[in-house]
C-alpha positions as CSV (number, residue, x, y, z in Angstrom):
1,X,299.5,99.2,-126.9
2,X,301.6,101.4,-124.6
3,X,299.1,100.8,-121.7
4,X,299.4,97.0,-122.3
5,X,303.2,97.2,-121.9
6,X,303.0,99.5,-118.8
7,X,300.7,96.9,-117.3
8,X,303.0,94.1,-118.1
9,X,306.0,96.0,-116.6
10,X,304.0,96.8,-113.4
11,X,303.2,93.1,-112.9
12,X,306.7,92.0,-113.6
13,X,308.2,94.7,-111.3
14,X,305.9,94.0,-108.4
15,X,307.0,91.1,-106.2
16,X,304.2,89.0,-104.7
17,X,305.0,90.1,-101.1
18,X,304.8,93.8,-102.0
19,X,301.4,93.4,-103.6
20,X,300.1,91.4,-100.6
21,X,301.6,93.5,-97.8
22,X,298.3,95.1,-97.0
23,X,296.6,91.8,-96.4
24,X,298.3,90.7,-93.3
25,X,297.1,87.7,-91.3
26,X,295.2,90.0,-89.0
27,X,293.4,91.6,-92.0
28,X,292.6,88.2,-93.4
29,X,291.3,87.1,-89.9
30,X,289.0,90.2,-89.8
31,X,287.7,89.5,-93.3
32,X,287.1,85.8,-92.4
33,X,285.2,86.8,-89.2
34,X,283.0,89.2,-91.2
35,X,282.2,86.5,-93.7
36,X,281.4,84.0,-90.9
37,X,279.1,86.6,-89.2
38,X,277.4,87.6,-92.5
39,X,276.7,84.0,-93.5
40,X,274.7,83.4,-90.3
41,X,272.0,85.7,-91.7
42,X,271.7,84.4,-95.2
43,X,272.0,81.3,-97.3
44,X,274.5,82.8,-99.7
45,X,278.1,81.9,-99.8
46,X,280.8,84.6,-100.0
47,X,284.3,83.9,-101.2
48,X,287.1,86.5,-101.1
49,X,290.1,86.0,-103.3
50,X,293.2,88.2,-103.5
51,X,295.5,88.0,-106.5
52,X,298.8,89.8,-106.8
53,X,300.7,89.5,-110.1
54,X,299.3,87.8,-113.2
55,X,301.4,85.3,-115.2
56,X,303.2,86.7,-118.3
57,X,301.3,84.6,-120.8
58,X,298.0,85.9,-119.5
59,X,299.3,89.5,-119.6
60,X,300.5,89.1,-123.2
61,X,297.0,87.9,-124.0
62,X,295.7,91.0,-122.4
63,X,293.5,89.1,-119.9
64,X,291.5,91.5,-117.9
65,X,290.9,91.5,-114.1
66,X,287.2,90.6,-114.9
67,X,288.3,87.6,-116.9
68,X,290.6,86.6,-114.0
69,X,287.7,86.9,-111.6
70,X,285.5,84.7,-113.7
71,X,288.3,82.2,-113.9
72,X,288.8,82.2,-110.2
73,X,285.0,81.9,-109.7
74,X,285.1,78.6,-111.5
75,X,288.4,77.4,-110.0
76,X,287.3,78.1,-106.4
77,X,284.0,76.3,-107.0
78,X,281.9,79.4,-106.1
79,X,279.3,78.2,-108.6
80,X,278.9,74.9,-106.8
81,X,276.3,75.8,-104.2
82,X,272.9,74.2,-103.7
83,X,271.0,77.4,-104.4
84,X,273.4,78.9,-106.9
85,X,274.0,81.6,-104.3
86,X,277.7,82.0,-104.4
87,X,279.5,85.4,-104.7
88,X,283.1,86.0,-105.3
89,X,284.8,89.2,-104.3
90,X,288.0,89.3,-106.3
91,X,290.9,91.7,-105.7
92,X,293.5,92.1,-108.4
93,X,296.2,94.0,-106.4
94,X,298.7,95.1,-109.1
95,X,295.9,96.3,-111.4
96,X,294.1,97.9,-108.4
97,X,290.8,96.4,-109.5
98,X,288.0,94.8,-107.5
99,X,285.5,92.5,-109.3
100,X,282.4,90.8,-108.0
101,X,281.1,87.6,-109.8
102,X,277.8,86.2,-108.7
103,X,276.2,82.9,-109.5
104,X,273.0,82.7,-111.6
105,X,270.6,82.4,-108.6
106,X,271.8,85.8,-107.3
107,X,272.0,87.3,-110.8
108,X,268.3,86.6,-111.4
109,X,267.2,88.7,-108.4
110,X,269.7,91.6,-108.5
111,X,270.9,94.4,-110.8
112,X,274.4,94.4,-112.2
113,X,274.9,98.0,-111.1
114,X,274.8,97.2,-107.4
115,X,277.9,95.0,-107.7
116,X,279.9,97.7,-109.6
117,X,278.9,100.3,-106.8
118,X,280.4,98.0,-104.2
119,X,283.5,97.5,-106.3
120,X,284.0,101.2,-106.7
121,X,283.6,101.8,-102.9
122,X,286.2,99.1,-102.1
123,X,288.6,100.5,-104.7
124,X,288.3,103.9,-103.1
125,X,288.9,102.5,-99.7
126,X,292.0,100.6,-100.9
127,X,293.3,103.8,-102.7
128,X,293.1,105.5,-99.3
129,X,295.1,102.7,-97.7
130,X,292.1,101.2,-95.8
131,X,292.3,97.5,-96.9
132,X,290.7,96.1,-93.8
133,X,287.9,98.6,-93.7
134,X,287.2,98.4,-97.4
135,X,287.1,94.7,-97.3
136,X,284.7,94.6,-94.3
137,X,282.4,97.2,-96.0
138,X,282.3,94.9,-99.0
139,X,281.4,91.8,-97.0
140,X,278.8,93.7,-95.1
141,X,277.2,95.1,-98.2
142,X,277.3,91.7,-100.0
143,X,275.7,90.1,-96.9
144,X,272.9,92.6,-96.8
145,X,272.0,91.9,-100.4
146,X,272.2,88.2,-99.8
147,X,270.1,88.5,-96.7
148,X,267.4,90.3,-98.6
149,X,267.1,87.6,-101.3
150,X,268.3,84.5,-99.5
151,X,267.5,84.9,-95.8
152,X,268.7,82.2,-93.4
153,X,266.5,79.2,-92.7
154,X,267.0,76.7,-90.0
155,X,269.0,74.6,-92.5
156,X,271.9,76.9,-93.5
157,X,275.0,74.8,-94.4
158,X,278.3,76.5,-94.9
159,X,279.2,75.2,-98.4
160,X,282.4,77.1,-99.1
161,X,285.5,78.1,-97.0
162,X,285.3,81.4,-95.3
163,X,289.0,82.2,-95.2
164,X,290.1,84.7,-97.9
165,X,292.2,83.0,-100.5
166,X,295.5,84.3,-101.7
167,X,296.1,83.3,-105.3
């Protein structure tokens, strides 16, 4: 119960601009460029979403970063790709958590542990203050997995926006 209230206070005490200060426009540009480059080599779709604070009602319901990521996956339409090959990399800044949600086409051909390994690596980079580098590593690793299972064909439409979303 104490942890729940500490979390609520952390979210209430952290202004949006403080939480997002590491994701400057140049960092967002670098992430977008990495996604664009990656998607030339596979048919998957990578979405990158960054959330700062969570609304009080969700905090009182003890909504987890994973639950927020799944909600964002649906809200951003990551599930709505022709081959069910969408991946969401979700960053919850105040909770300092990274979550990856994959669509069913990718889930069928990959192991869950690979996604947690990427999340752990990104969280470590962020803890060291390397937001751009950690984000690029994540996109690169996601891209390699997608390339192995969904290599690019001549027809390779870009079905989702490449720009990271601040939510």
